[in-house]
C-alpha positions as CSV (number, residue, x, y, z in Angstrom):
1,M,104.6,99.8,63.2
2,S,106.7,97.4,64.2
3,S,105.8,95.8,67.4
4,D,109.2,94.8,68.6
5,P,109.9,96.5,71.9
6,A,113.4,97.1,70.9
7,T,112.4,99.1,67.9
8,A,109.3,101.1,69.1
9,A,109.4,104.7,69.5
10,V,109.8,105.9,73.0
11,R,107.1,108.2,74.5
12,I,108.2,111.5,75.1
13,P,107.3,113.4,78.2
14,R,105.9,116.6,78.1
15,H,106.9,118.0,80.9
16,L,110.3,116.6,82.8
17,A,110.9,117.6,86.9
18,V,114.1,117.1,88.2
19,I,115.8,117.0,92.1
20,M,119.3,117.7,91.2
21,D,120.7,116.0,94.4
22,G,124.3,114.5,95.4
23,N,126.0,117.9,94.9
24,G,127.5,117.7,98.2
25,R,128.4,114.6,98.5
26,W,130.3,114.4,94.8
27,A,132.6,116.6,96.3
28,E,133.0,115.1,99.9
29,R,133.8,111.4,98.6
30,R,136.9,113.5,96.1
31,R,137.7,115.5,99.6
32,R,136.9,118.5,98.2
33,P,135.0,121.5,99.6
34,R,130.8,121.1,99.2
35,A,131.2,124.4,96.9
36,I,133.2,122.3,94.1
37,G,130.3,119.8,93.7
38,H,127.7,122.5,93.4
39,R,130.0,123.8,90.2
40,A,129.8,120.2,88.8
41,G,126.2,120.3,89.0
42,A,126.0,123.4,87.2
43,R,127.7,121.7,84.5
44,A,125.3,119.3,84.6
45,V,122.4,120.9,84.6
46,N,123.6,121.9,81.1
47,V,123.3,118.1,80.1
48,C,119.8,118.1,81.4
49,I,118.8,121.0,78.8
50,D,120.8,119.9,75.8
51,F,119.0,116.3,76.4
52,C,115.6,118.2,76.6
53,L,115.8,120.4,73.3
54,E,117.2,116.8,71.6
55,R,114.7,114.8,72.5
56,G,112.2,117.5,72.3
57,I,110.4,117.4,75.4
58,E,109.1,120.9,76.1
59,A,109.1,121.9,79.8
60,L,112.0,121.1,82.5
61,T,111.4,122.2,85.9
62,L,114.6,122.0,88.2
63,F,114.7,122.2,91.9
64,A,117.5,124.3,92.3
65,F,117.3,125.5,96.0
66,S,114.5,124.9,98.6
67,S,112.5,126.9,101.3
68,E,114.9,124.6,104.0
69,N,118.0,124.9,102.0
70,W,118.0,128.6,104.2
71,G,119.1,126.7,107.0
72,R,122.4,125.0,105.7
73,P,126.1,126.5,106.9
74,E,126.2,129.9,105.8
75,D,129.2,129.4,103.8
76,E,127.5,126.8,101.8
77,V,124.5,129.0,101.0
78,G,127.3,132.2,100.2
79,A,129.0,129.9,97.6
80,L,125.1,128.9,96.2
81,M,124.1,132.2,96.1
82,K,127.7,133.3,94.1
83,L,127.4,130.3,91.7
84,F,123.4,131.1,91.5
85,L,124.6,134.5,90.6
86,G,127.3,133.9,87.8
87,A,125.1,131.2,86.3
88,L,122.6,133.7,85.4
89,E,125.1,136.1,84.0
90,R,126.7,133.2,82.0
91,E,124.4,131.0,80.5
92,V,121.1,133.3,79.6
93,D,122.8,134.4,76.0
94,E,122.7,131.1,75.0
95,L,119.8,130.0,76.4
96,D,118.2,133.1,75.0
97,R,119.8,131.8,71.6
98,R,118.6,128.6,71.9
99,G,115.0,129.3,72.1
100,V,114.8,128.5,75.8
101,R,112.2,130.5,78.2
102,V,113.5,130.7,81.7
103,R,111.3,131.3,84.8
104,F,111.7,131.4,88.5
105,I,109.3,130.2,90.8
106,G,109.6,130.2,94.7
107,E,110.3,133.1,97.5
108,R,112.0,135.6,95.5
109,E,112.3,137.9,97.7
110,R,114.6,136.0,100.0
111,F,117.4,136.6,97.7
112,S,119.8,139.6,97.3
113,E,118.8,142.5,95.2
114,A,121.1,141.5,92.9
115,I,120.0,138.2,92.0
116,G,116.6,139.1,92.0
117,R,117.5,141.7,89.3
118,Q,118.9,139.1,87.4
119,M,116.3,136.9,87.5
120,S,114.0,139.0,86.2
121,A,116.4,139.8,83.6
122,A,116.5,136.7,82.5
123,E,112.8,136.1,82.6
124,D,112.5,139.4,80.6
125,R,115.3,138.5,77.9
126,T,113.7,134.9,77.5
127,R,110.0,135.6,77.6
128,A,109.0,135.1,73.9
129,N,111.4,131.6,73.7
130,T,109.0,128.8,73.2
131,R,111.4,126.2,72.0
132,L,112.2,124.7,76.1
133,H,109.9,126.2,79.1
134,L,112.9,126.2,81.6
135,T,111.7,126.5,85.4
136,I,113.8,127.0,88.5
137,A,112.8,126.3,91.6
138,A,114.7,128.6,93.9
139,S,113.7,128.9,97.2
140,Y,111.1,127.0,96.9
141,G,108.5,124.5,98.9
142,G,105.9,122.5,97.7
143,R,103.7,123.5,100.6
144,W,104.5,127.3,100.5
145,D,103.1,127.0,97.1
146,I,99.7,125.3,98.1
147,A,99.6,128.1,100.8
148,Q,100.7,131.2,98.4
149,A,97.8,130.1,96.0
150,A,95.2,129.4,98.8
151,R,95.8,133.2,100.2
152,S,95.7,134.4,96.5
153,L,92.2,132.7,96.6
154,A,91.3,134.3,99.8
155,R,92.2,138.1,98.6
156,D,89.4,137.6,96.0
157,V,87.1,136.4,98.4
158,A,87.9,139.0,100.6
159,A,87.3,141.4,97.9
160,G,84.2,140.1,97.1
161,H,85.3,138.6,93.3
162,L,84.6,135.0,94.3
163,D,82.5,133.6,95.9
164,P,84.2,130.8,98.3
165,D,81.7,127.9,97.0
166,D,83.6,128.5,93.6
167,I,86.5,127.4,95.0
168,D,87.5,124.2,93.4
169,E,90.8,121.8,92.5
170,R,90.9,123.6,89.1
171,A,90.4,127.4,91.0
172,L,93.6,126.0,93.2
173,A,95.9,125.0,90.3
174,S,95.0,128.2,88.4
175,R,96.8,130.0,91.2
176,M,99.7,127.4,91.5
177,S,103.5,128.2,90.5
178,L,103.5,126.5,87.3
179,A,99.7,127.2,86.1
180,E,100.8,127.8,82.9
181,L,102.3,124.6,82.3
182,P,100.9,120.8,82.0
183,P,101.7,119.0,85.4
184,P,104.6,116.9,84.9
185,D,105.0,113.4,83.5
186,L,107.8,112.5,84.7
187,F,110.0,113.2,87.8
188,I,113.5,112.4,88.6
189,R,115.7,112.2,91.4
190,T,119.6,111.3,91.6
191,G,121.6,110.8,94.4
192,G,119.9,107.6,95.6
193,E,117.2,109.5,97.7
194,T,113.6,108.2,97.3
195,R,111.5,110.7,98.4
196,I,109.8,113.9,96.5
197,S,111.0,116.5,99.4
198,N,108.7,119.0,99.1
199,F,108.8,119.4,95.6
200,L,106.0,120.3,93.2
201,L,103.3,118.3,96.0
202,W,100.4,119.8,93.9
203,Q,101.6,118.9,90.5
204,L,103.0,115.5,91.2
205,A,99.8,113.6,91.9
206,Y,99.9,111.3,88.8
207,T,103.4,111.9,87.8
208,E,105.4,108.7,87.2
209,L,108.8,108.8,89.5
210,W,112.1,107.5,88.7
211,F,115.0,107.3,91.0
212,T,118.7,106.9,90.4
213,E,121.6,106.1,92.7
214,L,123.8,108.4,90.4
215,L,124.9,111.6,92.2
216,W,123.8,114.7,90.0
217,P,127.6,116.0,88.9
218,E,127.5,112.5,86.9
219,L,124.5,113.2,84.7
220,D,124.7,111.9,81.3
221,A,122.3,111.5,78.4
222,A,122.6,107.9,78.9
223,T,121.3,107.7,82.3
224,L,118.1,110.7,81.1
225,Q,117.5,108.0,78.1
226,R,117.2,105.4,81.0
227,A,114.8,107.4,82.8
228,L,112.6,108.1,79.1
229,D,113.0,104.4,78.2
230,D,111.3,103.4,81.6
231,Y,108.8,106.2,81.2
232,S,107.8,104.8,78.1
233,G,107.1,101.4,79.1
234,R,104.5,102.5,82.3
235,Q,100.8,102.4,81.9
236,R,99.6,105.8,83.0
237,R,96.0,105.6,84.5
238,F,95.0,108.3,86.0
239,G,92.8,106.8,88.8
240,L,91.1,104.2,86.1
241,T,92.0,100.4,85.3
242,G,94.5,98.9,82.9
243,A,91.2,98.2,80.4
244,Q,89.9,101.5,80.2
245,V,93.5,103.2,79.0
246,A,94.5,100.6,77.0
247,P,94.5,101.0,72.9
248,A,91.6,99.8,71.6
249,P,92.0,96.7,69.4
250,T,92.0,97.4,65.7
251,N,89.8,94.9,63.2
252,E,92.7,94.6,60.7
253,I,93.3,91.3,59.6
254,S,96.4,89.9,59.7
255,E,97.9,88.3,56.1
């Protein structure tokens, strides 16, 4: 294999997590209603899905709507819910055709009955697909995720099915919303903010973080590729030293 960095293979993350930030500001800069920005942001979701399918990324988790977003102005939340329902109705057939499994995590009971039905229908329709695991975090918060995992373990303890001394990191991880997936390898946030905003607090412990000033509706494949190129050049140590995780030297003699 060539040692030239320009021709070296790019390391592909198995799991990509994204905070899709900047829809409202994108619209405001154009003197348009914030709902227009969210509509433009929905198109960027397709860009991201296409990119993952083309690059062979196995899992994509998108932060669509946080627990705190319910506190936004009522008209904006209403527009978001209408857009969310419309996207569910329009996109599921195409996602299913392309082998994408769709799953939702978060406090689903806070959504309307109509949206809840569409969520369940999308999950049922795509359950057998394996080409890309697409998780939509909606009405989701990382603190809520940890709390619901703890409650699940507490119920087992109360029922006599689990000894408290058996609760460790692995036990808690098994009750988290993304328990069936590997932790994200790469996290991307658009919009210029450099924080994780209560997203996947447990799962992002050793994830590589990448931030861009680009607003979410402006997302393109070139930006995503820059993030992958940057990720590929990083050394992931998981608490070890660089020497411990560096590739072992070969005994080959150059001619």
